[in-house]
C-alpha positions as CSV (number, residue, x, y, z in Angstrom):
1,M,0.0,0.0,0.0
2,G,2.5,2.6,-1.2
3,E,6.2,2.9,-1.0
4,P,7.7,2.2,2.3
5,G,8.3,5.3,4.5
6,V,6.0,7.6,2.6
7,R,3.7,9.3,5.1
8,G,0.0,9.3,4.3
9,R,0.1,6.2,2.1
10,L,-0.4,3.7,4.9
11,F,-0.5,5.4,8.3
12,G,-3.1,8.1,8.5
13,T,-3.9,10.5,11.3
14,D,-4.8,7.7,13.6
15,G,-3.1,4.5,12.6
16,V,-3.8,2.3,9.6
17,R,-7.5,2.2,8.5
18,G,-9.6,0.9,5.7
19,V,-12.3,-1.5,4.8
20,A,-11.7,-4.7,6.6
21,G,-10.8,-7.6,4.3
22,Q,-10.2,-5.2,1.4
23,D,-7.8,-2.4,2.4
24,L,-7.0,-3.9,5.7
25,T,-6.3,-7.6,5.1
26,A,-5.1,-10.4,7.3
27,R,-1.8,-10.4,5.5
28,L,-1.2,-6.7,6.1
29,A,-2.3,-7.1,9.7
30,M,0.3,-9.9,10.3
31,D,3.0,-7.9,8.4
32,L,2.3,-4.9,10.6
33,G,2.7,-7.1,13.7
34,V,6.1,-8.3,12.5
35,A,7.2,-4.8,11.5
36,A,6.1,-3.3,14.8
37,A,7.9,-6.0,16.7
38,A,11.1,-5.0,14.9
39,V,10.7,-1.3,15.6
40,L,9.0,-1.1,19.0
41,S,10.5,-4.0,20.9
42,H,13.1,-2.7,23.2
43,G,14.6,-6.1,23.8
44,A,14.3,-8.6,26.6
45,S,16.7,-6.6,28.9
46,S,14.2,-3.7,29.2
47,H,11.3,-5.9,30.2
48,G,10.8,-6.2,33.9
49,A,12.3,-2.8,34.6
50,S,10.3,-0.3,36.5
51,T,7.1,0.8,34.9
52,A,7.5,3.8,32.6
53,T,5.7,6.9,33.8
54,T,3.7,9.0,31.4
55,G,1.6,11.5,33.4
56,G,-0.7,9.2,35.3
57,A,-1.1,6.6,32.6
58,S,1.1,4.0,33.9
59,S,0.9,4.8,37.6
60,G,-2.1,4.1,39.8
61,T,-3.8,1.0,41.0
62,G,-2.1,-2.2,39.8
63,G,0.8,-0.5,37.9
64,A,3.5,-0.9,40.5
65,S,2.6,-4.2,42.2
66,T,1.5,-6.2,39.1
67,G,4.1,-7.1,36.5
68,T,3.3,-8.9,33.3
69,G,5.1,-12.1,34.4
70,S,2.9,-12.6,37.5
71,A,-0.3,-11.1,36.2
72,S,-0.8,-12.6,32.8
73,G,1.7,-15.3,32.0
74,A,4.3,-13.3,30.1
75,R,7.8,-14.7,30.6
76,P,10.5,-12.8,32.4
77,G,13.2,-11.7,30.0
78,H,11.0,-11.6,26.9
79,A,9.6,-8.6,25.1
80,V,5.9,-8.2,25.5
81,A,3.0,-6.6,23.5
82,V,-0.6,-6.1,24.7
83,V,-3.4,-6.3,22.1
84,G,-6.9,-5.1,22.5
85,R,-9.8,-4.5,20.1
86,D,-13.4,-3.2,19.8
87,P,-16.3,-5.6,19.1
88,R,-16.4,-5.3,15.3
89,A,-16.8,-8.7,13.7
90,S,-13.6,-8.1,11.6
91,G,-11.7,-7.5,14.7
92,E,-11.6,-11.2,15.4
93,F,-9.6,-12.2,12.3
94,L,-7.5,-9.0,12.4
95,E,-6.6,-9.7,16.1
96,A,-5.6,-13.2,15.2
97,A,-3.4,-11.9,12.4
98,V,-1.7,-9.2,14.5
99,V,-1.1,-11.7,17.3
100,A,0.4,-14.2,14.8
101,G,2.8,-11.6,13.4
102,L,3.9,-10.5,16.9
103,A,4.4,-14.0,18.2
104,S,6.2,-15.1,15.1
105,A,8.7,-12.3,15.6
106,G,9.5,-13.5,19.1
107,L,7.2,-11.4,21.3
108,D,5.0,-12.7,24.1
109,V,1.5,-11.4,23.5
110,L,-1.1,-10.5,26.2
111,R,-4.6,-10.6,24.6
112,L,-6.8,-8.1,26.3
113,G,-9.9,-8.9,24.3
114,V,-12.6,-6.2,23.9
115,L,-11.5,-3.1,25.7
116,P,-11.6,0.7,25.1
117,T,-8.5,2.1,23.3
118,P,-7.5,4.2,26.4
119,G,-7.7,1.0,28.5
120,V,-5.2,-0.6,26.2
121,A,-3.0,2.5,26.5
122,Y,-3.2,2.4,30.3
123,L,-2.4,-1.4,30.5
124,T,0.5,-0.9,28.1
125,G,2.1,1.1,30.9
126,A,0.6,-0.6,33.9
127,L,1.7,-4.1,32.7
128,N,5.1,-2.7,31.6
129,A,4.7,-3.9,28.0
130,D,7.1,-2.8,25.3
131,F,4.1,-1.5,23.3
132,G,0.4,-1.9,22.7
133,V,-1.8,-2.6,19.7
134,V,-5.4,-1.5,19.2
135,I,-7.7,-3.0,16.5
136,S,-10.4,-0.4,16.0
137,A,-11.8,2.1,13.6
138,S,-13.1,4.4,16.4
139,H,-16.3,6.2,15.2
140,N,-16.2,4.7,11.7
141,P,-19.0,2.2,10.6
142,A,-18.6,-1.6,11.2
143,R,-17.2,-2.3,7.7
144,D,-14.1,-0.4,8.5
145,N,-11.3,-1.3,10.9
146,G,-7.9,-0.1,11.9
147,I,-4.7,-0.9,13.6
148,K,-2.7,1.6,15.8
149,F,0.2,1.3,18.1
150,F,1.1,2.8,21.5
151,G,4.7,3.1,22.6
152,R,6.1,2.2,26.0
153,G,4.0,3.8,28.7
154,G,1.0,4.0,26.5
155,V,1.8,7.0,24.4
156,K,0.9,7.6,20.8
157,L,3.7,7.2,18.3
158,P,5.3,10.1,16.5
159,D,5.1,10.2,12.7
160,A,8.7,9.3,12.4
161,V,8.2,6.0,14.3
162,E,5.2,5.1,12.2
163,D,7.4,5.7,9.1
164,E,9.9,3.2,10.5
165,I,7.2,0.6,10.9
166,E,6.0,1.2,7.4
167,A,9.6,1.0,6.1
168,Q,10.0,-2.3,7.9
169,L,7.0,-4.0,6.1
170,G,8.0,-7.0,4.2
171,Q,11.4,-7.4,5.9
172,A,12.1,-10.8,7.3
173,S,12.1,-11.1,11.1
174,H,15.6,-11.8,12.5
175,D,14.3,-13.4,15.7
176,T,14.9,-17.1,15.6
177,G,12.4,-17.9,18.4
178,F,8.7,-17.3,18.8
179,G,6.6,-15.8,21.5
180,R,3.8,-17.2,23.6
181,V,0.2,-15.9,23.7
182,S,-1.8,-15.5,26.9
183,D,-5.3,-14.3,27.7
184,A,-5.1,-11.2,29.9
185,S,-8.8,-10.2,30.0
186,A,-8.6,-10.3,33.8
187,T,-6.5,-7.2,33.8
188,H,-9.6,-5.1,32.8
189,E,-10.1,-4.8,36.5
190,L,-6.8,-2.8,36.8
191,Y,-8.2,-0.3,34.3
192,L,-11.5,0.0,36.2
193,E,-9.6,0.6,39.5
194,H,-7.4,3.2,37.8
195,L,-10.5,5.1,36.5
196,L,-12.0,5.2,40.0
197,S,-8.7,6.2,41.6
198,T,-8.8,9.5,39.6
199,L,-12.0,10.7,41.4
200,P,-11.7,13.1,44.4
201,G,-12.6,12.0,47.9
202,E,-14.3,8.7,48.3
203,P,-14.6,7.3,44.7
204,G,-17.9,5.5,45.5
205,Q,-19.5,8.8,46.4
206,A,-18.3,11.0,43.6
207,L,-21.4,10.6,41.5
208,A,-23.8,9.8,44.3
209,G,-27.3,11.1,43.6
210,L,-26.9,11.4,39.9
211,R,-29.0,9.5,37.4
212,V,-27.0,9.1,34.2
213,V,-27.8,7.6,30.8
214,A,-24.7,6.1,29.1
215,D,-24.7,5.4,25.4
216,C,-21.9,3.0,24.7
217,A,-22.2,3.0,20.8
218,H,-22.4,-0.8,20.8
219,G,-18.7,-0.5,21.2
220,A,-15.7,-1.3,23.4
221,A,-17.1,0.6,26.4
222,Y,-20.3,-1.5,26.7
223,L,-19.2,-3.3,29.9
224,V,-16.5,-1.1,31.4
225,A,-18.3,2.3,31.2
226,P,-21.5,1.4,33.0
227,E,-19.6,-0.5,35.6
228,A,-17.3,2.5,36.3
229,L,-20.2,4.9,36.6
230,R,-22.0,2.6,39.0
231,R,-19.0,2.1,41.2
232,A,-18.6,5.9,41.3
233,G,-22.1,6.1,42.8
234,A,-24.4,6.9,39.9
235,E,-27.6,5.3,39.0
236,V,-26.9,4.2,35.4
237,I,-29.2,3.5,32.5
238,T,-27.5,2.1,29.5
239,I,-28.3,2.3,25.8
240,G,-26.1,1.2,22.9
241,A,-24.7,-1.7,25.0
242,E,-25.6,-4.7,23.0
243,P,-22.8,-5.1,20.4
244,D,-23.3,-7.8,17.7
245,G,-20.2,-7.1,15.7
246,Q,-22.1,-5.2,13.1
247,N,-24.0,-2.4,14.9
248,I,-21.1,-0.4,16.3
249,N,-21.7,3.4,16.0
250,A,-24.9,2.6,14.0
251,G,-27.2,5.5,14.9
252,C,-25.8,5.8,18.4
253,G,-22.9,7.0,20.4
254,S,-21.0,10.3,20.3
255,T,-21.7,10.8,16.5
256,H,-25.5,10.3,16.9
257,L,-26.6,12.1,20.0
258,D,-30.4,12.2,19.4
259,P,-31.1,8.8,21.0
260,L,-29.1,9.8,24.1
261,A,-31.0,13.1,24.4
262,E,-34.3,11.3,24.1
263,A,-33.4,8.7,26.7
264,V,-32.2,11.3,29.2
265,V,-35.5,13.2,28.9
266,A,-37.6,10.0,29.0
267,H,-35.9,8.7,32.1
268,G,-35.7,12.0,33.9
269,A,-31.9,11.7,34.1
270,D,-29.6,14.4,35.3
271,A,-27.2,13.9,32.4
272,G,-26.2,11.6,29.5
273,V,-22.8,10.7,28.3
274,A,-22.0,9.2,24.9
275,Y,-18.8,7.4,23.8
276,D,-17.6,6.4,20.3
277,G,-16.8,2.9,19.2
278,D,-13.4,2.7,20.9
279,A,-14.4,5.1,23.8
280,D,-11.5,7.5,23.4
281,R,-14.0,10.3,23.2
282,C,-17.0,11.5,25.1
283,L,-19.7,14.0,24.6
284,A,-22.6,14.8,27.0
285,V,-26.2,16.1,27.2
286,D,-27.9,17.9,30.0
287,A,-31.2,17.1,31.7
288,D,-33.1,18.8,28.8
289,G,-31.2,16.9,26.1
290,Q,-29.0,19.8,25.1
291,I,-25.6,18.8,23.9
292,L,-22.2,19.6,25.5
293,D,-19.3,19.3,23.1
294,G,-15.7,18.8,23.8
295,D,-15.0,22.6,24.1
296,Q,-17.7,23.0,26.8
297,I,-16.5,20.0,28.7
298,L,-12.9,21.2,28.5
299,A,-14.0,24.7,29.8
300,L,-15.5,23.1,32.9
301,L,-12.5,20.8,33.6
302,A,-10.0,23.6,33.0
303,T,-11.8,25.9,35.4
304,E,-12.1,23.1,38.0
305,L,-8.4,22.3,37.8
306,K,-7.4,26.0,38.0
307,D,-9.6,26.5,41.1
308,A,-7.9,23.6,42.7
309,G,-4.4,24.9,41.8
310,K,-3.7,21.9,39.6
311,L,-3.8,23.4,36.1
312,A,-0.1,23.4,35.1
313,G,0.9,26.8,33.6
314,D,-2.7,27.9,33.9
315,A,-3.0,26.6,30.3
316,V,-5.1,24.2,28.3
317,V,-4.2,22.7,24.9
318,V,-6.7,22.6,22.0
319,T,-6.7,22.4,18.2
320,V,-7.4,25.1,15.7
321,M,-11.0,23.8,15.4
322,S,-11.8,25.0,19.0
323,N,-14.8,27.4,19.3
324,Q,-14.1,31.1,19.6
325,G,-16.4,31.1,22.6
326,F,-13.9,28.7,24.3
327,H,-11.1,31.2,23.8
328,V,-13.2,34.0,25.2
329,A,-14.2,32.0,28.3
330,M,-10.7,30.9,29.0
331,R,-9.4,34.5,28.6
332,E,-12.0,35.6,31.2
333,A,-10.9,32.8,33.5
334,G,-7.3,33.7,33.3
335,I,-6.4,30.5,31.4
336,R,-4.0,30.5,28.4
337,V,-5.0,28.6,25.3
338,I,-2.3,26.7,23.4
339,E,-3.3,25.7,19.8
340,T,-2.2,22.7,17.7
341,P,-3.1,21.3,14.3
342,V,-6.2,19.0,14.2
343,G,-5.6,15.6,15.8
344,D,-5.4,14.5,19.4
345,R,-1.9,13.2,18.8
346,Y,-0.7,16.8,18.3
347,V,-2.6,17.8,21.4
348,S,-0.8,15.0,23.3
349,Q,2.6,16.0,22.0
350,A,2.1,19.7,22.9
351,M,1.0,18.7,26.4
352,R,4.2,16.6,26.8
353,D,6.4,19.2,25.4
354,G,5.0,22.0,27.5
355,G,4.3,20.0,30.7
356,Y,0.5,20.8,30.5
357,V,-2.1,18.6,32.1
358,L,-5.2,19.2,30.1
359,G,-6.0,19.3,26.4
360,G,-8.5,18.1,23.9
361,E,-10.7,18.5,20.9
362,Q,-14.2,19.8,20.1
363,S,-15.1,16.2,19.1
364,G,-14.7,15.0,22.7
365,H,-11.1,13.6,22.6
366,I,-10.0,15.0,26.0
367,I,-6.6,14.2,27.6
368,A,-6.4,14.5,31.4
369,G,-2.7,14.3,31.6
370,E,-2.5,13.8,35.3
371,H,-4.2,10.4,34.8
372,A,-3.8,9.3,31.2
373,A,-1.5,9.6,28.2
374,T,-4.2,9.6,25.6
375,G,-7.9,10.6,25.3
376,D,-10.2,8.6,27.5
377,G,-13.9,8.9,27.1
378,I,-14.8,7.0,30.3
379,L,-12.3,9.1,32.3
380,T,-13.7,12.3,30.8
381,S,-17.3,11.3,31.7
382,L,-16.3,10.5,35.3
383,Q,-14.4,13.8,35.7
384,L,-17.2,15.9,34.1
385,L,-19.9,14.3,36.3
386,A,-17.8,14.5,39.4
387,A,-17.1,18.2,38.8
388,V,-20.8,19.2,38.4
389,N,-21.7,17.0,41.4
390,H,-19.0,18.6,43.5
391,R,-20.2,22.1,42.5
392,G,-23.8,21.2,43.1
393,L,-24.7,22.4,39.6
394,P,-26.8,20.9,36.9
395,V,-25.0,20.1,33.7
396,A,-26.8,22.8,31.9
397,A,-25.3,25.4,34.2
398,A,-21.9,24.0,33.6
399,A,-22.4,24.3,29.9
400,K,-23.0,28.1,30.3
401,L,-19.4,28.6,31.4
402,M,-18.8,29.3,27.8
403,R,-21.0,30.8,25.1
404,K,-20.7,28.8,21.9
405,Y,-20.2,31.0,18.8
406,P,-22.2,29.8,15.8
407,Q,-20.0,27.6,13.6
408,V,-20.4,26.7,10.0
409,L,-18.5,23.8,8.3
410,L,-18.2,23.2,4.6
411,N,-16.3,20.6,2.6
412,V,-15.1,21.5,-1.0
413,P,-13.9,18.5,-3.1
414,G,-10.4,19.1,-4.5
415,D,-6.7,19.0,-4.0
416,A,-5.5,21.5,-1.4
417,S,-2.1,21.7,-3.0
418,Q,-3.7,23.7,-5.9
419,L,-4.6,26.5,-3.6
420,G,-2.4,29.6,-3.8
421,P,-2.0,33.1,-2.4
422,E,-5.4,34.1,-3.7
423,V,-7.0,31.8,-1.1
424,T,-4.7,33.2,1.6
425,A,-5.9,36.6,0.7
426,A,-9.5,35.4,0.8
427,V,-9.0,34.1,4.4
428,T,-7.5,37.5,5.4
429,R,-10.5,39.3,4.0
430,A,-12.8,36.9,5.9
431,Q,-11.0,37.6,9.1
432,V,-11.3,41.3,8.5
433,T,-15.0,41.0,8.0
434,L,-15.3,39.2,11.3
435,G,-13.4,42.0,13.0
436,G,-11.4,39.8,15.4
437,N,-14.6,38.4,16.8
438,G,-14.5,35.0,15.0
439,R,-12.3,32.4,13.4
440,V,-11.6,31.2,9.9
441,L,-9.9,28.0,8.9
442,V,-9.1,26.4,5.6
443,R,-7.3,23.0,5.7
444,P,-6.9,19.8,3.7
445,S,-8.6,16.7,5.0
446,G,-6.2,14.1,6.4
447,T,-8.3,11.2,5.1
448,E,-9.9,12.2,1.8
449,P,-9.4,14.6,-1.2
450,I,-11.4,17.5,0.2
451,I,-10.7,20.9,1.6
452,R,-12.4,21.6,4.9
453,L,-13.6,25.2,5.6
454,M,-14.7,26.5,9.0
455,V,-16.1,29.9,10.0
456,Q,-17.1,30.9,13.5
457,A,-18.7,34.2,14.3
458,S,-20.8,35.9,17.0
459,D,-23.7,36.0,14.5
460,A,-24.9,32.9,12.6
461,V,-26.0,34.8,9.5
462,L,-22.6,36.5,9.2
463,A,-20.9,33.1,9.5
464,E,-23.0,31.7,6.7
465,Q,-22.2,34.7,4.5
466,V,-18.5,34.6,5.1
467,I,-18.2,30.8,4.5
468,G,-20.2,31.2,1.3
469,R,-17.8,33.8,-0.1
470,L,-14.8,31.8,1.1
471,A,-16.0,28.6,-0.6
472,A,-16.5,30.4,-3.9
473,E,-12.9,31.7,-3.7
474,V,-11.6,28.2,-3.0
475,R,-13.6,26.7,-5.9
476,L,-12.4,29.4,-8.2
477,A,-8.8,28.7,-7.2
478,L,-9.3,25.0,-7.9
479,V,-10.6,25.7,-11.4
480,G,-7.8,28.1,-12.1
481,G,-5.2,25.6,-10.8
């Protein structure tokens, strides 16, 4: 699938994705396992050393006292990988292929089974594995699947390391032995205990008195999320918690919030939380079914951390897609906003580089760096609900911490490389029209040949007018190019 080492041909913005059995075949999955073993295995001598620390990801309950050898059957002195997946039907054969590739290259493999992506990331650190593998296509439909890797400690890989894995594809393994494969599903309890350990005070009382509807998207969170919310003290009503391998994200979860909103109102719940297929993101609704996006959740969490004196640098990291209202709210709260390109991996990198403890995306990918190395939807929902419960506020009141500016998104088919200075000038004119009270963004899609346009303004009509003119300029530039 492209020349080795060429970015964007195999690894995309979140691992390798495609239609299972067509783009993402068993052969490719096995080859990726072999290649990852060559690049990410740090050798037997590193295994059994003290657990790497990445924020709070690899610390917490179970991380220090439970090594892979005693917990899950991995052999001392052997490199180890953990492998987890979401419940897509294709995940079964892809998991088998990845595990075969890893074991054939000499790694011991701990099979975690169906577990949220952030759970795999956490256990990569807590079990002191050399790296982790997740088989999931996140919020994509069931026909798609994907493979992504976490480095030691559960961190996402830099582009350069993914390039190394791609360059290694097709190279013969130099390991003369083979690894062993063990079932490690019992370690899910370590992840649950870790989630609860992040709550203030007595964990079993943090959500006491709240009635919560949880939409698990028929995905990887269908067991862990309701259990975590219940153990935290909430009364939990679940929807989207009956995966059959084909219904993941189908009209439910964080990309389809209407069923959650309806269920919250019907059950008289205080709030609803929705995860995507691999539960690395979370969105919410209030008691009236009104949506809280990632910016609104971040605004509450950032304010809560600042009030507690725990917001490092009094700063929060977001992408260029964040709402202008978020920037205004943070400025008023005395919190700096650090911007990155679109993608939670860039948020994560900026957090590590700057020593920041909170960041995320409008889509609901939120990284609580004190507790996790990657976005964790279940962790986000626990922190959100604990914050409103602690403040004695309804979720609707928390949402009003920031005023959402009207936002208009538009996709223009075409190759962004054809855009020249005339589009840059059009963006400048649009910004002048908004008078510093809005945001304009033109960027290429990372997954398909389209150009994404975004305009935010204090007035919805103005936003529509500005994006209409901007889209016309982009189309004209494409024709001229």
